[in-house]
C-alpha positions as CSV (number, residue, x, y, z in Angstrom):
1,X,73.2,106.1,124.4
2,X,75.7,103.8,122.7
3,X,74.5,100.6,121.0
4,X,76.9,98.0,119.6
5,X,76.3,94.8,117.7
6,X,78.7,91.9,117.2
7,X,77.5,90.0,114.1
8,X,77.7,86.3,113.6
9,X,80.8,85.0,112.0
10,X,80.0,82.0,109.9
11,X,83.5,80.8,109.8
12,X,83.9,80.5,113.5
13,X,80.2,80.2,114.3
14,X,80.2,83.0,116.8
15,X,76.8,83.7,118.3
16,X,74.9,87.0,117.7
17,X,75.5,89.6,120.4
18,X,73.5,92.8,120.9
19,X,75.1,95.0,123.5
20,X,73.2,98.2,124.6
21,X,75.1,100.7,126.7
22,X,72.9,103.3,128.6
23,X,74.5,105.9,130.8
24,X,72.5,106.8,134.0
25,X,73.1,109.3,136.7
26,X,75.3,107.2,138.9
27,X,75.8,104.0,136.8
28,X,76.1,102.6,133.4
29,X,73.7,99.8,132.3
30,X,74.9,97.3,129.7
31,X,72.3,94.9,128.3
32,X,73.6,91.8,126.4
33,X,71.3,89.9,124.1
34,X,73.0,86.6,123.4
35,X,70.7,84.8,121.0
36,X,69.0,82.5,121.7
37,X,69.7,82.9,125.4
38,X,67.8,85.0,127.8
39,X,69.1,88.6,127.9
40,X,71.7,89.2,130.6
41,X,72.3,92.6,132.3
42,X,75.6,93.9,133.7
43,X,75.5,97.0,135.8
44,X,78.6,99.2,136.6
45,X,77.9,101.2,139.8
46,X,79.9,104.4,140.1
47,X,80.7,105.8,143.5
48,X,78.1,108.3,144.8
49,X,80.8,110.9,145.4
50,X,81.6,111.1,141.7
51,X,79.8,113.8,139.7
52,X,77.6,112.9,136.7
53,X,79.8,114.9,134.3
54,X,82.9,112.7,134.6
55,X,80.7,109.6,134.2
56,X,79.1,110.9,131.1
57,X,82.5,112.0,129.7
58,X,84.1,108.6,130.2
59,X,81.2,106.3,129.7
60,X,81.9,105.6,126.1
61,X,85.5,104.6,126.7
62,X,84.4,102.3,129.6
63,X,81.7,100.8,127.5
64,X,84.0,100.0,124.6
65,X,86.5,98.4,126.9
66,X,83.9,96.2,128.6
67,X,82.5,95.4,125.2
68,X,85.9,94.2,124.0
69,X,86.3,92.0,127.1
70,X,82.9,90.5,126.6
71,X,83.6,89.8,122.9
72,X,86.9,88.1,123.9
73,X,85.1,86.0,126.5
74,X,82.4,85.0,124.1
75,X,85.1,84.1,121.4
76,X,87.1,82.0,123.8
77,X,83.9,80.3,125.1
78,X,82.7,79.6,121.6
79,X,86.1,78.2,120.5
80,X,86.2,75.9,123.6
81,X,82.6,74.8,122.8
82,X,83.6,74.2,119.2
83,X,86.5,72.0,120.2
84,X,84.2,70.0,122.5
85,X,82.1,69.0,119.5
86,X,83.0,65.5,118.4
87,X,83.4,66.0,114.7
88,X,86.0,63.2,114.6
89,X,87.0,60.6,117.1
90,X,89.0,57.4,117.4
91,X,86.9,54.5,118.6
92,X,87.9,52.7,121.8
93,X,89.7,49.5,120.9
94,X,91.2,46.9,123.2
95,X,95.0,46.6,123.0
96,X,95.2,49.7,120.8
97,X,93.8,52.9,122.2
98,X,95.9,53.2,125.3
99,X,97.7,56.4,126.4
100,X,100.7,55.5,124.2
101,X,98.5,55.4,121.2
102,X,97.0,58.7,122.2
103,X,100.4,60.2,122.3
104,X,101.1,58.8,118.8
105,X,97.9,60.0,117.2
106,X,98.4,63.6,118.4
107,X,101.0,63.8,115.6
108,X,98.1,63.7,113.2
109,X,95.3,65.5,115.0
110,X,95.4,68.0,117.9
111,X,91.6,68.2,118.2
112,X,90.4,64.6,117.7
113,X,88.5,63.0,120.5
114,X,90.4,60.0,121.8
115,X,89.0,57.2,123.8
116,X,90.7,54.8,126.2
117,X,90.4,51.1,125.8
118,X,87.3,49.8,127.5
119,X,88.4,49.5,131.2
120,X,86.2,47.5,133.6
121,X,84.8,49.7,136.3
122,X,85.4,46.9,138.8
123,X,89.1,46.9,138.0
124,X,89.3,50.6,138.7
125,X,87.4,50.4,141.9
126,X,89.5,47.4,143.1
127,X,92.8,49.4,142.5
128,X,91.3,52.5,144.1
129,X,90.3,50.5,147.2
130,X,93.8,49.3,147.7
131,X,95.1,52.8,148.0
132,X,92.6,55.7,147.9
133,X,95.4,58.3,147.5
134,X,95.2,58.6,143.7
135,X,98.5,60.5,143.4
136,X,100.5,57.8,145.1
137,X,98.5,54.8,143.7
138,X,101.0,53.6,141.2
139,X,98.9,50.8,139.7
140,X,95.9,53.2,139.2
141,X,98.2,55.8,137.6
142,X,99.6,53.3,135.2
143,X,96.2,52.1,134.2
144,X,94.4,55.5,133.9
145,X,97.2,58.1,133.8
146,X,97.1,60.7,131.0
147,X,100.4,61.6,129.5
148,X,101.1,65.2,130.6
149,X,104.8,65.6,130.0
150,X,105.2,63.9,126.6
151,X,108.9,64.0,126.2
152,X,112.0,65.6,127.5
153,X,113.4,66.2,124.0
154,X,113.3,69.9,123.2
155,X,113.4,69.2,119.5
156,X,110.4,66.8,119.6
157,X,107.2,67.7,117.7
158,X,105.1,65.8,120.2
159,X,102.5,67.4,122.4
160,X,99.2,66.6,123.9
161,X,97.1,68.9,121.8
162,X,93.9,70.3,123.1
163,X,91.5,67.5,122.1
164,X,89.5,65.7,124.7
165,X,90.4,62.3,126.1
166,X,87.5,60.2,127.2
167,X,87.5,57.3,129.6
168,X,85.4,54.4,128.4
169,X,84.0,52.2,131.2
170,X,82.7,48.6,131.0
171,X,80.4,47.0,133.5
172,X,76.8,46.9,134.7
173,X,77.0,47.7,138.4
174,X,75.7,51.3,139.0
175,X,77.7,51.8,142.2
176,X,81.0,50.7,140.6
177,X,80.4,52.7,137.4
178,X,79.6,55.8,139.5
179,X,82.8,55.5,141.6
180,X,84.9,54.7,138.5
181,X,83.4,57.9,136.8
182,X,84.4,59.9,139.9
183,X,87.9,58.6,139.7
184,X,88.1,59.4,136.0
185,X,87.0,63.0,136.6
186,X,89.5,63.4,139.4
187,X,92.3,62.1,137.1
188,X,91.6,64.7,134.5
189,X,89.5,63.0,131.8
190,X,87.4,65.3,129.7
191,X,84.5,62.8,129.4
192,X,83.2,59.4,130.6
193,X,81.6,56.9,128.2
194,X,79.6,53.8,129.0
195,X,80.2,50.8,126.7
196,X,76.9,49.4,125.5
197,X,78.2,48.4,122.1
198,X,80.9,45.7,122.5
199,X,79.5,42.3,121.2
200,X,82.6,40.3,122.3
201,X,81.5,37.3,124.3
202,X,84.3,38.1,126.8
203,X,82.3,41.3,127.6
204,X,78.7,40.5,126.8
205,X,79.1,37.1,128.5
206,X,79.3,39.1,131.8
207,X,76.1,40.9,130.8
208,X,78.1,44.0,129.9
209,X,78.8,45.8,126.6
210,X,76.2,45.1,123.9
211,X,74.2,42.9,126.2
212,X,73.2,45.9,128.3
213,X,70.9,47.0,125.4
214,X,68.5,44.2,126.4
215,X,67.8,46.1,129.7
216,X,67.4,49.8,128.9
217,X,66.0,50.6,132.3
218,X,69.1,49.2,134.0
219,X,71.3,51.3,131.7
220,X,69.2,54.3,132.6
221,X,69.9,53.6,136.3
222,X,73.7,53.3,135.5
223,X,74.0,56.5,133.6
224,X,71.9,58.4,136.2
225,X,74.3,57.3,139.0
226,X,77.3,58.1,136.7
227,X,76.0,61.6,135.9
228,X,75.4,62.4,139.6
229,X,78.9,61.3,140.4
230,X,80.4,63.4,137.6
231,X,78.4,66.5,138.6
232,X,79.6,66.2,142.2
233,X,83.3,65.9,141.3
234,X,83.8,68.2,138.3
235,X,85.1,71.2,140.3
236,X,87.8,72.9,138.2
237,X,87.9,70.2,135.5
238,X,85.5,72.1,133.2
239,X,82.6,70.4,131.5
240,X,82.9,66.6,131.7
241,X,80.5,65.0,129.3
242,X,78.8,61.7,129.9
243,X,78.1,59.7,126.7
244,X,77.0,56.2,125.8
245,X,78.3,54.1,122.9
246,X,75.8,51.5,121.6
247,X,74.4,49.7,118.6
248,X,71.1,49.8,116.8
249,X,69.9,46.8,118.8
250,X,70.9,43.2,119.6
251,X,70.2,39.7,118.3
252,X,71.1,36.2,119.2
253,X,74.0,35.1,116.9
254,X,73.0,31.5,116.8
255,X,69.6,32.3,115.3
256,X,70.3,35.5,113.4
257,X,69.5,35.3,109.7
258,X,71.7,37.8,107.9
259,X,70.0,37.4,104.5
260,X,66.6,38.1,105.9
261,X,67.9,41.1,107.8
262,X,69.4,42.6,104.7
263,X,66.0,42.5,103.0
264,X,64.3,44.5,105.8
265,X,63.8,48.3,105.9
266,X,65.4,50.6,108.6
267,X,62.1,50.9,110.5
268,X,62.5,48.0,112.9
269,X,66.1,49.0,113.8
270,X,65.0,52.6,114.2
271,X,62.2,51.8,116.5
272,X,64.3,49.5,118.7
273,X,67.1,52.0,118.9
274,X,64.8,54.9,119.5
275,X,63.2,53.2,122.5
276,X,66.6,52.5,124.0
277,X,67.7,56.2,123.6
278,X,64.4,57.5,125.0
279,X,64.8,55.4,128.1
280,X,68.4,56.1,128.9
281,X,68.3,59.9,128.3
282,X,65.0,60.6,130.1
283,X,66.3,61.2,133.6
284,X,70.1,61.4,133.1
285,X,72.5,64.1,131.8
286,X,73.5,62.0,128.8
287,X,73.8,64.5,125.9
288,X,75.9,62.6,123.4
289,X,75.5,59.1,121.8
290,X,78.0,57.3,119.7
291,X,76.0,54.8,117.6
292,X,77.4,51.9,115.7
293,X,75.1,51.7,112.7
294,X,74.7,47.9,113.0
295,X,72.9,45.4,115.1
296,X,75.0,43.6,117.8
297,X,75.1,39.8,117.6
298,X,75.5,38.1,121.0
299,X,76.8,34.7,121.7
300,X,78.8,32.2,119.6
301,X,78.5,31.8,115.9
302,X,79.0,28.1,116.1
303,X,76.6,25.4,117.5
304,X,77.1,24.6,121.2
305,X,79.6,21.8,121.8
306,X,78.2,18.5,122.9
307,X,81.3,16.3,122.8
308,X,83.6,15.8,125.7
309,X,86.4,18.3,126.3
310,X,89.5,17.3,124.5
311,X,92.8,16.8,126.3
312,X,96.2,16.0,124.7
313,X,97.1,12.3,124.3
314,X,94.0,11.1,125.9
315,X,91.0,8.9,125.0
316,X,87.9,7.8,126.7
317,X,89.5,4.5,127.7
318,X,92.5,6.3,129.2
319,X,90.2,8.6,131.2
320,X,88.0,5.9,132.6
321,X,89.0,4.6,136.0
322,X,88.0,1.2,137.5
323,X,84.6,1.4,139.1
324,X,83.5,4.5,137.1
325,X,80.2,4.3,135.4
326,X,81.0,7.3,133.2
327,X,84.0,8.9,131.6
328,X,86.2,11.0,133.8
329,X,87.0,14.2,131.9
330,X,90.1,16.2,132.5
331,X,89.8,19.7,131.3
332,X,92.7,21.3,129.5
333,X,92.2,24.8,130.9
334,X,94.8,26.5,128.8
335,X,93.3,25.2,125.6
336,X,89.8,26.2,126.8
337,X,91.0,29.7,127.5
338,X,92.5,29.8,124.0
339,X,89.2,28.7,122.5
340,X,87.3,31.3,124.4
341,X,89.6,34.0,123.1
342,X,89.3,32.7,119.6
343,X,85.5,32.7,119.8
344,X,85.4,36.2,121.3
345,X,87.7,37.4,118.4
346,X,85.5,35.6,115.9
347,X,82.4,37.2,117.3
348,X,83.9,40.7,117.1
349,X,85.0,40.2,113.4
350,X,81.5,38.9,112.5
351,X,79.9,41.8,114.2
352,X,81.8,44.2,112.0
353,X,80.6,42.8,108.7
354,X,77.7,40.4,109.0
355,X,74.8,42.7,110.1
356,X,74.0,45.3,107.4
357,X,75.1,48.9,107.9
358,X,72.2,51.3,108.4
359,X,73.6,54.8,108.8
360,X,70.3,56.4,107.8
361,X,68.8,55.2,111.1
362,X,71.3,57.5,112.9
363,X,70.3,60.4,110.6
364,X,66.6,59.8,111.6
365,X,67.5,59.6,115.3
366,X,69.4,62.9,115.1
367,X,66.3,64.6,113.6
368,X,64.0,63.0,116.2
369,X,66.2,64.2,119.1
370,X,67.7,67.5,118.0
371,X,68.8,68.3,121.6
372,X,71.1,65.3,121.6
373,X,74.5,65.0,119.9
374,X,74.9,62.0,117.6
375,X,78.2,60.5,116.4
376,X,77.9,57.9,113.7
377,X,80.2,54.9,113.7
378,X,80.8,51.9,111.5
379,X,82.1,51.3,108.0
380,X,84.0,54.6,107.6
381,X,87.4,54.0,106.0
382,X,88.6,57.5,104.9
383,X,88.0,61.2,105.3
384,X,86.0,61.1,102.1
385,X,83.8,58.5,103.7
386,X,83.4,60.6,106.8
387,X,82.3,63.6,104.8
388,X,79.8,61.4,103.0
389,X,78.3,60.3,106.3
390,X,78.3,63.6,108.0
391,X,76.9,66.8,106.4
392,X,74.7,69.7,107.2
393,X,71.5,67.9,106.1
394,X,71.5,65.0,108.6
395,X,72.1,66.8,111.9
396,X,74.8,64.3,112.9
397,X,77.7,66.0,114.8
398,X,80.6,63.8,113.6
399,X,82.0,60.4,113.0
400,X,83.9,57.8,115.1
401,X,86.4,55.7,113.2
402,X,88.0,52.5,114.4
403,X,90.2,50.0,112.5
404,X,90.8,52.3,109.5
405,X,92.4,55.0,111.7
406,X,94.6,52.4,113.4
407,X,95.8,50.8,110.2
408,X,96.1,54.0,108.2
409,X,96.6,57.0,110.5
410,X,98.0,59.2,107.8
411,X,94.8,59.0,105.9
412,X,93.1,61.0,108.7
413,X,95.8,63.6,109.2
414,X,93.5,66.3,107.8
415,X,90.9,65.7,110.6
416,X,91.7,69.0,112.3
417,X,90.2,70.8,109.3
418,X,86.8,69.8,110.7
419,X,87.4,72.3,113.5
420,X,89.0,74.9,111.3
421,X,92.4,74.0,112.7
422,X,95.8,74.0,111.1
423,X,97.0,70.8,109.4
424,X,100.2,69.1,110.5
425,X,103.3,70.2,108.7
426,X,105.8,67.5,109.7
427,X,106.9,64.5,107.6
428,X,106.5,60.8,108.3
429,X,110.2,60.8,109.2
430,X,109.6,63.5,111.8
431,X,106.8,61.4,113.3
432,X,108.8,58.2,113.4
433,X,111.9,59.8,115.0
434,X,109.9,61.6,117.6
435,X,107.9,58.5,118.5
436,X,111.0,56.5,118.8
437,X,112.3,59.0,121.3
438,X,109.1,58.8,123.2
439,X,109.3,55.0,123.3
440,X,112.9,55.1,124.6
441,X,111.9,57.5,127.4
442,X,108.9,55.3,128.3
443,X,111.1,52.2,128.5
444,X,113.4,54.0,130.8
445,X,110.6,55.2,133.0
446,X,109.1,51.7,133.2
447,X,112.3,49.9,134.1
448,X,111.4,49.9,137.8
449,X,107.9,48.6,137.2
450,X,106.7,45.0,137.2
451,X,106.1,43.1,134.0
452,X,102.4,43.8,134.0
453,X,103.1,47.5,133.7
454,X,105.5,47.0,130.9
455,X,102.9,45.0,129.0
456,X,101.0,48.2,128.6
457,X,103.8,49.4,126.2
458,X,102.6,47.0,123.5
């Protein structure tokens, strides 16, 4: 009898393997104990015509060969699993994290998890319904396409890396979210994420984003439909993860008292967030949560306007017509759209700083739900800050960084060290020259497209 053991390697986090090889009269039994899994058994049946002696003579060689193949398989599986762990990710940001930014950031990290901008599920469904052949649907490819051939320049240092790219969806319609998830899987995304954390009035005003946290049962229905759709369409696309990005809770911006909130403990935020997590993960396959360690403030930060809408070069006398008993108001739609964008931007900025940061709530949640993966988000400005927030004592898998990585990408060029990967060797000049080449080729590729497509190059 031959008994082999592959010990755990702390550096690569390989699992323990106990492999027992027992020669029988007409077969060789191999038992594999893969802690903490249930033991597996592999049986090699030899032809009945063969004599026992040759089997006994060669069983050791066969066992060793099979053992090496098994170890190689486990090593590859473990490495793939390690890369799927979200130790570092770039947060989804409107007008920033499109596929062109993904291409750029691969200079600095091959393994980072990169998210798309939040894309409304209804937009994806509408484009899909116009042409259900995804390969020939030019508008859908431009919106969701993942760069596969980065550049034709043989000397370029650019490549896609092997880090996941995750599609973030916005919306609240379960059917639309499910179909958009299916389309994302078919287009090659490694994961799908539901946005329950954006406080912008442009999103929450439509009862999406952070406003979804007010209705956890509806979010649970959405993610259940999404997980079913993903499971039915994965096929050869590997393990496509479903995750949810959210905040600790929500408050009304017009009545929120920041000073009072800062004096409170983490208990209320923990309880509110814990109830949300329990509801949305109970019946779905959500295994990962990216939690912004602040409350989300919904609505405008200014009192509601009571005066008449302003129009250029007009007064109440000019607007009043003969016979009218009240003022006739002409709406300057362009100015109102500008104001709406301004207020949405203001709400986003306030939500990044006004509510206090409570990262310890995420640490407590990670200990309460050890079967879920938690990624902390909010207030991380450097790799040092990341290491401070994520360590072996708090059970948090990793950190998601937003504005800091956009403004200072070189500060996060050592991110691949979190996976044990090699660090980039090229200079800033290499990065700039290669990205210029990419931009030139993209401009050339987009010459035949309409202006809306070219806007995506911003």
